[in-house]
C-alpha positions in Angstrom: 7.0 -11.7 -6.1 4.5 -8.9 -5.8 5.1 -6.2 -3.2 1.9 -4.6 -2.0 2.8 -1.6 0.2 0.7 0.4 2.5 1.0 4.1 2.7 4.2 5.8 3.9 5.5 9.4 4.2 6.9 11.1 1.1 7.2 14.7 0.2 4.5 14.2 -2.6 1.6 16.0 -0.8 3.7 19.0 0.1 4.3 19.8 -3.6 0.7 20.8 -4.1 0.3 18.3 -7.0 -3.1 18.6 -8.7 -4.9 17.1 -11.6 -5.5 19.0 -14.8 -9.3 19.1 -14.2 -10.0 16.5 -16.9 -11.9 14.2 -14.6 -15.2 12.8 -15.8 -18.3 13.1 -13.6 -18.0 9.4 -12.8 -14.8 9.9 -10.8 -15.4 13.4 -9.5 -16.6 12.4 -6.0 -13.8 10.0 -5.5 -11.2 12.4 -6.8 -12.5 15.2 -4.5 -12.2 12.9 -1.5 -8.7 11.9 -2.6 -7.6 15.5 -3.1 -9.0 16.4 0.3 -6.8 13.6 1.8 -3.8 15.0 0.0 -4.5 18.5 1.3 -4.8 17.2 4.9 -1.5 15.3 4.7 0.2 18.3 3.1 -0.8 20.3 6.2 0.0 17.5 8.7 2.5 14.9 7.4 2.1 13.0 10.7 -1.3 11.7 9.4 0.6 9.2 7.3 2.6 6.6 9.0 5.2 4.4 7.5 8.9 4.7 7.2 10.4 4.8 3.6 13.9 3.7 4.6 12.5 0.8 6.6 10.2 -0.1 3.7 13.2 -0.1 1.3 15.2 -2.4 3.6 12.3 -4.8 3.9 11.9 -4.9 0.1 15.6 -5.8 -0.2 15.1 -8.5 2.5 12.2 -9.9 0.6 14.2 -9.9 -2.7 17.3 -11.5 -1.1 15.4 -13.9 1.1 17.1 -12.6 4.3 15.9 -11.2 7.6 12.2 -11.7 8.1 11.9 -13.4 4.8 14.5 -16.2 5.2 11.9 -18.7 6.5 9.2 -17.4 4.0 11.4 -18.2 1.0 12.6 -21.5 2.4 9.0 -22.7 2.7 7.7 -21.1 -0.5 6.7 -23.1 -3.6 8.6 -21.4 -6.4 5.7 -22.3 -8.8 3.5 -19.8 -7.1 3.6 -16.0 -6.9 4.6 -14.7 -3.5 2.5 -11.7 -2.5 4.0 -9.6 0.2 1.9 -7.0 2.1 4.0 -4.4 3.8 2.9 -2.0 6.5 0.1 -2.5 9.0 -2.3 -0.5 6.8 -1.5 -2.5 3.7 -1.8 -5.8 5.6 -5.1 -4.5 7.1 -6.5 -3.7 3.6 -5.5 -7.1 2.4 -7.3 -8.7 5.3 -10.4 -6.7 4.6 -10.4 -7.8 0.9 -9.8 -11.4 1.9 -12.7 -11.3 4.2 -14.9 -9.8 1.5 -13.9 -12.5 -1.0 -14.5 -15.2 1.5 -18.0 -13.9 2.3 -18.8 -13.8 -1.4 -17.5 -17.3 -1.8 -19.7 -18.5 1.1 -22.8 -17.2 -0.7 
């Protein structure tokens, strides 16, 4: 089983965590955008949805095959990996990637 979570609130941004500045030019633009997001969330934690205790409970449900996952595990072929997207944003990103892959396949 592979758990693929979306974002959820943690105290991480509030601690002012920063890189050591050893970022190559290839990644500078992306890192600046990422750090800008962290700064924004540190100022306003409401920008990130999600519920860590609920996430933890769903992971346990997935692992135990209970709750929302009882039917999933009952119908799952144990020879295949089960990928579980959690959170509406994680599920949305998965959908976008799947759409991208399908478009590439159609070409």
